[in-house]
DOTIDO-898560 format. One record per atom (N, C-alpha, C): x, y, z. Coordinates in steps of 0.001 Angstrom, whole numbers, padded with zeros to 6 digits, always signed. Each point is the difference from the previous one (the first is absolute). Example, Ala and Ser with C-alpha at 12.3 -4.5 7.8 and 13.67 -1.06 7.14 Angstrom:
<atoms>
+013190-005690+007800/-000890+001190+000000/+000900+001200+000000/-000350+001050-000720/+000820+001190+000060/-000770+001090+000730/
</atoms>
This chain:
<atoms>
-027606+017594+012050/+000165-001460+000381/+001194-000594-000719/+000766-000725+000761/+001188-000659-000654/-000332-001329-000547/+000727-000401-001044/-000145-001331-000629/+000837-000976+000805/-000678-001043+000553/+000792-001011+000859/+000847-000888-000946/-000194-000009-001309/+000929-000771-000797/+001087+000784-000590/+000041+001305+000242/+001111+000786-000509/+001287-000430+000663/+001101+000030-000764/+001291-000488+000522/+000461+000544+001296/-000326+001338+000260/+000433+000587+001178/-000993-000186+001156/-001164-000666-000213/-000977-000171+001040/-000116-001505+000373/+000270-000891-000950/-000313-001382+000287/+001070-000711+000881/-000532-000961+000727/+000894-000842+000807/+000108-001382-000523/-000595-000219-001095/-000054-001322-000609/-001162+000056-001114/-000203-001083-000654/-000985-000014-001038/-001379-000384+000595/-001085+000400-000701/-001298-000409+000479/-000143-001514+000028/-000764-000485+000991/-000130-001417+000247/-000468-000780-001229/-000897+000647-000804/-000515-000735-001201/+001099-000391-001016/+001167+000572+000149/+001077-000246-001034/+001012-001040+000675/-000248-000308+001252/+000984-000861+000698/-000477-001419+000175/-000928-000461-000707/-000475-001368+000153/+000973-001012-000296/+000879+000214-001041/+001060-000914-000256/+001137-000015+001037/+000208+001170+000563/+001026+000072+001060/-000492-000836+001212/-001216-000055+000283/-000463-000902+001059/+000281-001486-000278/-000098-000300-001256/+000283-001402-000347/+001545-000282-000075/+000722+001083-000322/+001468-000167-000139/+000683+001150+000807/+000000-000175+001270/+000605+001113+000865/+001587+000056-000285/+000475+001127+000346/+001497+000253-000146/+000892-001169+000534/-000366-000441+001196/+000858-000952+000664/+000082-001323-000866/-000856-000182-000923/-000064-001217-000811/+000754+000169-001295/+000325+001215-000414/+000483+000285-001404/+001242-000806-000294/+001057+000127+000841/+001304-000513-000309/-000060-001487-000298/-000857-000759+000645/-000085-001439-000176/-001066-000457-001037/-000687+000899-000564/-001048-000326-000887/+000531-000621-001349/-000679-001036-000430/+000442-000738-001261/-000097+000925-001239/-000849+001002-000006/-000159+000909-001134/+000825+001245+000050/+000901+000084+000994/+000922+001167+000131/+001060-000253-001050/-000132+000608-001225/+000951-000227-001095/+001032+001014+000009/+000993-000085-000950/+001156+000826-000095/-000367+001451-000340/-001009+000234-000766/-000394+001389-000326/-000516+000743+001262/-000795-000786+000794/-000528+000601+001233/+001042+000312+000927/+000966-000966+000172/+001138+000151+000941/+000819+001248-000462/+000218+000136-001276/+000725+001119-000519/-000683+001329+000271/-001317+000062-000291/-000834+001143+000262/+000062+000423+001496/-000202-001037+000889/+000090+000363+001416/+001373+000490+000415/+001035-000610-000584/+001354+000515+000262/+000171+001464-000511/-000603+000349-001141/+000077+001345-000416/-000704+000982+000997/-001112-000380+000478/-000703+000755+001032/+000881+000192+001298/+000631-001086+000383/+000858+000063+001183/+001204+000815-000345/+000480+000004-001194/+001100+000904-000397/-000422+001500+000055/-001239+000332-000355/-000419+001324+000080/-000141+000470+001476/-000553-000945+000812/-000083+000280+001432/+001429+000283+000639/+000952-000837-000420/+001362+000103+000520/+000633+001288-000436/-000075+000323-001307/+000713+001152-000572/-000720+001234+000612/-001349+000005+000162/-000677+001127+000623/+000518+000284+001380/+000159-001084+000793/+000560+000097+001396/+001441+000514-000041/+000735-000435-001024/+001453+000460-000145/+000034+001481-000232/-000875+000425-000924/-000045+001470-000292/-000449+000782+001200/-000942-000431+000683/-000514+000557+001194/+001063+000110+001098/+000717-001073+000214/+001116+000042+001000/+001073+000988-000415/+000432-000075-001232/+000964+000859-000544/-000314+001466+000243/-001239+000342-000295/-000521+001383+000146/+000073+000343+001537/-000496-000883+000819/+000140+000223+001463/+001391+000249+000458/+000874-000845-000551/+001443+000175+000405/+000536+001323-000432/-000392+000479-001135/+000466+001311-000474/-000600+001106+000907/-001306-000123+000281/-000713+001071+000769/+000548+000032+001446/+000508-001123+000525/+000523-000084+001377/+001519+000158-000026/+000517+000364-001170/+001440+000325-000212/+000915-001209+000244/-000458-001296-000326/+000809-001106+000099/+000628-000300-001305/-000518+000733-001094/+000578-000168-001331/+000269+001437-000426/+001188+000289-000474/+000410+001334-000448/-000640+000331-001342/-000295+001267-000251/-000598+000448-001315/+000817-000439-001154/+001298+000013+000109/+000863-000447-001113/-000193-001413-000375/-000361-000874+000976/-000169-001436-000274/-001450-000293-000406/-000876+000837+000550/-001411-000413-000112/-000508-000041-001441/+000335+001009-000746/-000591+000034-001395/+000442-001137-000797/+001321-000476+000126/+000446-001180-000723/-000603-001300+000410/-000399-000083+001319/-000694-001194+000531/-001439-000012-000375/-000599+001110+000042/-001413+000227-000076/-000572-000042-001393/+000616+000911-000881/-000629+000157-001310/-000097-001272-000836/+001058-000812-000083/-000170-001255-000877/-000990-001030+000572/-000087-000057+001304/-000980-000878+000621/-001427+000458-000249/-000200+001344+000168/-001322+000557-000298/-000432-000117-001425/+000931+000209-000939/-000261-000203-001384/-000396-001435-000358/+000737-000923+000631/-000224-001411-000245/-001440-000340+000578/-000287+000410+001212/-001295-000270+000618/-001124+000444-000824/+000055+001343-000378/-001122+000564-000694/-000144-000541-001451/+001014-000155-000699/-000118-000544-001360/-000481-001476-000012/+000560-000791+000910/-000505-001417+000054/-001443-000083+000449/-000357+000900+000911/-001419-000050+000486/-000906+000388-001153/+000314+000991-000691/-000818+000426-001099/-000110-001096-001073/+001032-000606-000390/+000104-001120-000971/-000923-001211+000530/+000139-000330+001214/-000691-001064+000690/-001483+000251-000155/-000494+001174+000299/-001357+000310-000033/-000538-000007-001454/+000826+000425-000997/-000472-000047-001394/-000223-001428-000424/+000902-000901+000410/-000216-001437-000359/-001244-000536+000688/-000214+000330+001226/-001192-000525+000642/-001233+000551-000706/-000063+001312-000264/-001179+000522-000646/-000239-000518-001353/+001005-000172-000872/-000111-000323-001378/-000083-001524-000241/+000626-000814+000902/+000062-001382-000274/-000781-000887+001048/+000292+000169+001217/-000531-000929+001054/-001395+000311+000456/-000288+001266+000239/-001379+000359+000509/-001030-000455-000978/+000146+000211-001354/-001059-000471-000913/-000230-001513+000064/+001025-000747+000223/-000063-001451+000241/-000909-000313+001141/+000366+000680+001171/-000626-000236+001195/-001462+000341-000041/-000269+001179-000596/-001456+000449-000167/-000793-000874-000857/+000562-000648-000975/-000725-000957-000851/-000223-001279+000768/+000958-000364+000846/-000017-001255+000716/-001046-000009+001158/-000169+001217+000567/-000858+000061+001230/-000812+001263-000073/-001155-000031-000607/-000875+001231-000137/-000323+000716+001285/-000135-000867+001102/-000378+000619+001300/+001108+000931+000575/+001183-000026-000615/+001084+000845+000468/+000293+001141-000875/-000754+000199-001050/+000259+001047-000988/+000101+001378+000691/-000948+000308+000881/+000004+001294+000666/+001289+000128+000883/+000377-001134+000625/+001277+000023+000729/+001219+000355-000834/+000030-000625-001095/+001184+000316-000957/-000088+001372-000538/-001199+000601-000227/-000212+001352-000416/+000553+000905+001075/-000309-000362+001238/+000542+000805+001157/+001556-000038-000029/+000560-001178-000152/+001436-000096-000085/+000615+000818-001144/-000670-000077-001144/+000467+000924-001086/-000008+001425+000347/-001100+000409+000698/-000078+001376+000499/+001099+000330+000911/+000332-000923+000884/+001215+000145+000887/+001251+000342-000820/+000158-000818-001140/+001182+000230-000804/+000031+001452-000575/-001162+000480-000372/-000046+001377-000517/+000422+000974+001076/-000588-000149+001177/+000392+000888+001132/+001412-000100+000317/+000518-001243+000122/+001476-000206+000247/+000876+000655-001036/-000463-000136-001295/+000834+000602-001064/+000094+001630+000190/-001203+000550+000376/+000056+001441+000283/+000950+000319+001125/-000078-000832+000987/+000887+000157+001222/+001493-000200-000422/+000234-000877-000886/+001402-000170-000527/+000434+001273-000677/-000846+000630-000711/+000427+001290-000709/+000270+001122+001069/-000870-000058+001009/+000202+001003+001061/+001358-000237+000777/+000307-001302+000235/+001209-000325+000662/+001171+000354-000855/-000047-000205-001266/+001063+000298-000948/+000348+001537+000039/-001109+000806-000061/+000168+001397+000031/+000589+000493+001396/-000472-000559+001086/+000518+000366+001285/+001404-000523+000181/+000373-001130-000425/+001325-000506+000074/+000946+000845-000809/-000387+000386-001129/+000872+000913-000850/+000239+001306+000676/-000937+000460+000614/+000117+001390+000831/+001006-000303+001125/-000293-001071+000701/+000894-000409+001195/+001459-000177-000402/+000178-000827-001060/+001335-000266-000457/+000731+001317-000511/-000821+000803-000682/+000579+001298-000424/+000397+000868+001216/-000737+000077+001014/+000284+000676+001224/+001269-000474+000686/+000222-001325-000122/+001202-000626+000582/+001247+000558-000782/-000088+000196-001313/+001088+000579-000750/+000237+001468+000286/-001089+000696+000124/+000041+001425+000283/+000553+000352+001450/-000316-000927+000886/+000436+000253+001398/-001058+000873+000657/+000339+000380+001247/-000935+000722+000855/-000840-000869+000917/+000402-000059+001215/-000586-000972+000902/-001583+000145+000149/-000478+001193+000032/-001495+000159+000167/-000750-000467-001290/+000536+000434-001130/-000673-000427-001253/+000062-001530-000212/+001085-000517+000405/+000107-001521-000102/-000880-000653+000944/-000201+000500+001259/-000871-000596+000984/-001426+000131-000528/-000448+001159-000547/-001318+000138-000523/-000354-000934-001173/+000985-000160-000882/-000100-000863-001169/-000123-001444+000458/+000758-000306+001018/-000001-001443+000513/-001337-000246+000653/-000474+000918+000818/-001319-000065+000606/-001171-000153-001019/+000125+000806-001050/-000994-000001-001059/+000029-001418-000702/+001208-000447-000313/+000133-001311-000589/-000574-001131+000886/+000399+000005+001182/-000427-000980+001057/-001520-000160+000034/-000753+001139-000107/-001445+000057+000039/-000577-000757-001267/+000503+000392-001134/-000567-000722-001195/+000485-001346-000110/+001166-000346+000394/+000433-001343-000021/-000780-000833+000949/-000269+000454+001156/-000765-000761+000947/-001389-000273-000532/-000611+000902-000638/-001339-000216-000602/+000112-001091-001114/+000982+000017-000787/+000101-000997-001026/+000305-001347+000621/+000938-000089+000979/+000344-001329+000596/-001161-000530+000818/-000677+000800+000738/-001057-000526+000819/-001152-000599-000905/-000294+000753-001067/-001035-000488-000884/+000475-001269-000729/+001197-000025-000435/+000497-001148-000704/+000012-001202+000868/+000377+000062+001271/-000057-001176+000820/-001362-000540+000165/-001031+000836+000199/-001355-000377+000058/-000406-000655-001273/+000379+000544-001113/-000348-000492-001303/+000670-001423-000262/+001165-000179+000351/+000711-001308-000211/-000747-001073+000841/-000278+000298+001195/-000710-000963+000829/-001391-000381-000588/-000711+001007-000408/-001383-000238-000537/+000089-000779-001390/+000946+000386-000735/+000172-000737-001353/+000299-001497+000263/+000889-000220+000954/+000324-001455+000283/-001236-000724+000553/-000763+000745+000773/-001159-000674+000636/-001045-000410-001065/-000068+000567-001101/-000875-000329-001069/+000585-000943-000956/+001287+000295-000478/+000601-000732-001106/+000485-001418+000408/+000729-000018+001104/+000601-001315+000310/-001048-001022+000293/-001023+000243+000768/-001040-000944+000177/-000690-000500-001326/-000099+000910-000857/-000674-000327-001338/+000977-000954-000752/+001279+000284-000012/+000937-000824-000681/+000096-001358+000674/-000013-000044+001281/+000025-001308+000747/-001226-000824-000208/-001165+000714-000170/-001284-000650-000247/-000016-000703-001395/+000605+000815-001017/-000183-000501-001331/+001312-000585-000658/+001094+000433+000522/+001329-000429-000493/+000444+000907-001166/+001305+000211-000058/+000575+000867-000976/-000241-000511-001385/+000081-001290-000231/-000101-000565-001306/-001508+000198-000457/-000949-000347+000794/-001412+000146-000342/-000458+001419-000281/+000666+000929+000697/-000225+001430-000232/+000695+000483-001272/+000804-000791-000550/+000765+000455-001276/+001290+000857+000311/+000467-000073+001262/+001118+000815+000450/+001355-000751-000203/-000008-001312-000271/+001201-000661-000169/-000054-001030-001109/
</atoms>
């Protein structure tokens, strides 16, 4: 039996954790009086991860479809991937160590939800490690040459990257669906965030 709350299985969070989202739907966020600078920054970081993930995906597709030469690809791809993975790891550490404890203390009914999100972070971290290993193999193959070896390494990397990015996109949406309504409901200052 599969776990419907597992990152790879879920299509959203369980309804019992979304009661604040019903009071504060996404369409109302931008104009809400409690949308403070920290929340805006945090949402911008999430959007930055989405954008950089799409950029990496597009760059890989362009390479695989031979729209970007191997000589150019490594120099374009490696620094962007490194930035993406290191910033994502750091972002999750800050959430786990600083923000999630505040949110769990503020709204006990959401503790299980935040524990699920922390579990996502652990899974995503393991996937980051897998992506790093696969990317190193792929970039090494680019330097060694050999069309078939490069193609296999690119395909292997694409598979692990897709798993990371698909899970990350689900996680970002779910995290926002719990956190932003809580902040809008209580306010950054009252939560002790600003």
